[in-house]
N, C-alpha and C positions, 0 to 999 in steps of 0.2 A: 379578438381581443386581439386592443392597442398593447400599443406602446408599452403609453403610458402609464396603463394599469398594471403593469408588471410587475414594477418593482416595492406597489406593497405589498400586492399579492405573494409576493414571493420573499418579498420580505416577511409576508408571516408563518407560507409553510416553509425555509427554517430557522425561525429564532433559533439562534441558542440556543442552551439553557440557561437558566441562570446563574445555578448552580451546579460544579459538576457531583455534588450525591440525588438532584435530583435526577443524571440522569445514569446512576445505579441503579433511579428505584423503574428505570421507564422504556430499560431494558427487555424486556416483557411483546415491546407492545411490533404489532406483525408493521408493517412498512408495506407505507402506498406503496401500490403499481405502479408502474409508468414506464414508457417505452412501448418499445412492438409487441417486445415478449413476454408472456403469459407464460409463472411462476404458476406447479401443479401445489395449493400448499399443504392437502391434502393426502400426500403421493406420497414417499417415505426417498423422496429421489438426492442425488449429489451433483453437485452445478461443476461447472470447470470449466472457467473461463480459456482459451491459451493464446497466444500472439505468437503469431507468423513472419518473421522476418526473412528475409537472402541474403545470399554471401555482401548484396551491401548495407544492407539493416534497415532496409525495406519492408514496413508489412505488408503481409501480402493478400488478396481473398476471392483466391481463385480455388482454395482446396476441396471436395464434397469430405460429407460423411467418411469413405471407407477409405478416404487417403487419414484418416488419423485412428486411434485407438489407445482408446484408458487403459492402467491397471491398474484393479484394487491389491494391496499389497502381494500386490508382483499377477493377480490374478486378471487375467482380459473380462474385457468388461463390454456389455452392449450396449450399445448409443440410441440412448431411447427418444433421444432428441440432438437435432443439431439448426443453429441455426451464427447464420454472420448480422454484425451488429455493423452497418458501414457507417461508417462517420466524413463528414465532408471534411476538408483539405481546406484549415482556415488561414488569409489570409498574411505572410507576416510581413512584422518589418526586416528591411533588407542589412543586415551588420554592418554594426558600426551605425549607424543611428537614431546609439538608446540617445534616449531622452539628459538631459543636462539636472545633473546632483541643484543647483540651483533654481533655474528655472520649470518652474511645476510643465503639470504637462496641461497638453491642454484637447481636451478629450475632441477625436471629428462628427463628424455630424452621422445623425446614425438613419439609415433606413429605417420610414414607418412600416417597418411587416417585426415578425416576432422574432426573437432571436433562436439559433441555432445550436446556444451554447451555452451553459451554466457553471463557473468555472469555481472553488472556493479554496482559498487557502484560507487553510488554518495553520496558524501561526501555536504549537506548541511551548505556551507563557505558563510553562508546570515542568521542564525540566529544561527551558535553556537559562545559563547563565546568561548576563547581563552583557559580557561582550560580544557574545554569542548571540544575544539579539538583538545589539545592537551594525553588528554583521547582516543579518540579516533585514534589515528593517531600512539598513541602506542601498541596499542592496534591491533590498523590492518598490520601498519608492520609487528609484528610477529605473527601475524596469516595466514596471505592472500595468504603461496606462502606456509605451509599444508595444504590450507585445497580446495587445489583448483586440483580433479582430476587431471588424465592426458590429459581428451577430450576432457575436459574446454579450454576456454579462456578466458581471462577477462579484465577490462578496472575501470582505476580511474579516476570519475571527480566530478565538483563542479557545484554547480547546481545554481554557478550565470556564470560560463562557462570560467573561468580565467586557469582552470586546466582539461586536458585532456590529459589521456597512452594514448593513443588509444589503442586498442585490441591485446594480445599483449597473449599467451605461455611462456613466460621469465616469475617473481619477481622481478625482484630489479627493471625495471622500473617504476614494481608496487610499488613497496613501498619510490621508489622515488618519485610521482607524489605524493603518500601519505605528504610527508614528506614537500612538498611544496607550502602544502596548507594553505593559511592567511586568518583567518574571514577579508570580507566584506562587509561594515557595510554603506555599496548602503540606507538603511533607516533607520536605528539605531538611536534611539537619542541617546543624549549626559549622557543626566543622568545633567546638567549642566542648562540646560533650568530652565527657570522662568514662571510661575509650575515646574516639571519637571510630566512629561504627557506620557505614555505609551497607544499604541493603542485600548486596551478591557476602558479604561477609555474615551478616546477623545465617544468612541462611544459607550457609557453609554449616555456624554453629546447629542450627537449633535442625536443619531439617536433614542437614545431609551427614548433621555425628563427627564435622571432622576435627581431631584431636587435637592438631596445628593450627586449626584459626580461632582454636578455644584457646592456646595455649599463648598464643601473636595476642589474643584479647586480656587475658590475665594478663599479660606483662608490659600489655600500652597502659592500664590499670596502674599499677605499683608502680610506675615513671609518671602517670598527668597524679596521682594522688599520693607521696610520698606518705602522707598521714597512716594511707592504708599495710598492713608493715607481715599480718596471716593474711597467706596466702589461699585462706577458703576466704577469708572475702573478700578477698582479691574476684576470684572463681563467683561468688555470688552475683556480688555489680557486673560481671562481665557476662553472665548469664542474663544478667535483666535488662543488660542497654541487646543484647538477641533480643530478646522475645521482643521490646517496646519497639526495637528500631524492625524488627523483621516484620510484624501487625503491620507498622507505618505504612513498608515500602508496598509490603498484599494493596494497601487498598489506597496508594495515589494506584498500581497499577491503573484496578477493577473499573476507577473512576473516568485515567485516562478511559480507558478502553470504552468503558460506555461511553461516554462522550462520541468517539469518533467512530462511533454501533449507530451514537444520534443524530445526528451527524447524518449522516448513513441512508436516517428510516428516512429526516422533515428533504433532503431532495429525492428525496423516490417519488415528490408529489411532484417538484419539476419534470417539464414537457422539455425537446429535446438533450440533448448531450448531457451528459453529466458528467466530470470532475473533478474528484477533489485531490488540491496540495495539500501532505500534510508536511511545513517545512518542522519540522526538533533535530532534534539527535539521539534522539533513541529514548526506548529507555525499558525496562529488564523486564521479558515474560519468563520468570521460575518457576513457578509452577503447570499442574496440568487443568487448573483450571483459569488460569492466562491464558494458554496458546487455546483449553474450548472456546473463550471467550474471545479471544486472535479471531477463531475457526467460527464462528457466528458472524460478524462483523463480513469477510468474501461473502459469504453465505447468504447475507445480508444487501453486499455494493454485489454481487451477481441478478440479485432479485427485482431491486432496481438499477439495474443496466449505471453502476453509477464507475467508472473509475477513479483508479487510489494511486496517485503518485507523492514519493516522498525528496525532500531532499533535506541529503546530513549536513547541519546549518550549523557544523563545527568546522567544515572544511577540510585539515588536511590538519588534522589533532596528534595532538603528545599523550604520551600515556601512562611517563614513568610517573610519581610522583616529583613537588618540590622539597625546596626544601626542608619551605614553613612546614610542611606534612610532618619532614619527619621525627623532629621536635628532640628527645630525652630518649626516646625508647631502641631499642636492645639493638644491635643487628643480623635479628634472628625475624624480631617484629619486622622490625623495615622491609626485608627481602621476601616475604608471603606481604603486607603490604601492595610492594611494586608489581607481584603479580596478581593478586584481586584487585585491581585498580585496571592491569590489563587488559586479565581477562571480560574485568564489564563493561570499557569503554566497549568492547569488542562487539559482544554480546547485546553493548544492547540497539545495533542497529538492526539486529532481525526478525526486529519487528519491523520495523519499514521498510528492507527487503522481499519477506515473504508478506507484506501487502501489498504492493507495485507487481511485485511477483502473482500473486493469486487473483488478482480483479485485470490485468490486463494492464498494467503504469509502468511509471518508468523508475530508478531509483538511481538518483544524481548523490553519489559522496565519489570521495581525498577528490577535493577539487577545492581549494576558495577560491575560484571564480565564478561565486554566485549568482553571481545576473546573469552566465551561462545559464546553471540550471535555472533559469526561476525562466529561458527563455522554453529552456529545450522540453518542461516538463506542461507547457501552457501548449508545446502541438505535440495533441492526441495520435496515440496513431491512428490510421485509415482504418481499419482493420480486424474486429475482432471473434473471436469464434467464439460460440458458448454449446458445450458439451453435455450434455444430462445421461447420468444413465441411474438407472434404479437400484437403490442400496437395500432392497425387501430380506433379502436373506441376510443380512449385513448383523452381525449380536447389536440389542441395542446392552452395553453391557460399560459409555462413552467410552471405550478406548481409543484408541490412536493409526489411524490409517492412512497407509503411507503412499500414494498418487504418481502415476506417470504419463507420458502420454506420446507416444512415435507416433512423426510419420511413417508413410512406404515410400518419401521421394529426398537426394542426394541434395548440400548445398541448404537446407533450410533447419534454424534454432528454434527453440519453443524455447514460449514460455508460457507458465502453468504455476497453482499452485499448488506447492512440494505434499499435502496431505488434508484430512478432518479430522472431526470428533464424531465416533459412531454415538446418537443419542441417546442417552440416558432413560429407558419408561419411568413412561408418571408414578407419581409417587402413590399408592391405588390409600383411596381418604380414610379416614381410622368410621 
């Protein structure tokens, strides 16, 4: 296969879904196998990617099977398969040579050989605000061409499926695709609803049955709808708003995770190393189903040898509500709204941190230097351990199992997935 054939073939393999709703319908398709690891899909096993670093932060690849131990709900497991994924270290552009934001990046000549690594920059246009997206676009266009090695092919895609540059070695279509990104308000509230409510608040009311959360929403209704005089009416409106917001929020999470899984599945058909970089502010995964879907993405990534890294595009964010959101609400309602906002923006990070930890990737956050984030995330670790153990004795009831990996050498730090969901038995056909 020559290089000229790759962009067309890779675009076919990678084609991001035209609609996020399509992704939600395709999540049951099995990933195409790629790389040197063979996943035995007919065996009930758990895959655990493990990244091991020394005190200097360097990834190491000299451990043996007996050096590592896996615990499932604190019970030691027998490692039935042990693989070391070795990745060639790409040549990086030295610090201080970032391209100008004005001058376009001129792609360097590529060698007449197949690429060694494929990188998909997946921008979360479903959750990024206009301001955060603008900062990510600025950083991405400045650093993208300079951070790629001669043996890399890359693509820019969006979580909604609206944007897909296709895989290419040319920096121009990548930059062009980044600049075409726009926030997609598929499931977002506008903030002008009465009462204003987000997914976190709605979950507290409907799923957690939190009386304070409901009282805050009732007071919001009395404030934003002066015509509502009866408390019972205000309560019905608050509960109705919670149901609607909850349905929209759960649909948003389902579609977002389905799109992520579909991108991983598409990448499985590509040769060489595969890195998916999620550029996102994060989103809430509050339900058991959402956490199970997230676990399935880690499984799919492990099977397909795809590393997921994440960049928190919010940088150093502010978690407090501003004056425009306070309105005429009572002090009680305002205090709770502030508390909910702090909790919500913090929990948004979980999906990014967990996907990165669970696939051997890197999570870059709490920094406004997004260019440094792009540079760091494109430098994949050189070694990754893939451990497998049998889950044959695990009850298939959909329960969550905590995972822990230990190493018998001092001075090393481990990064691995935190757990998995036991599969539910298939429903018997009537």
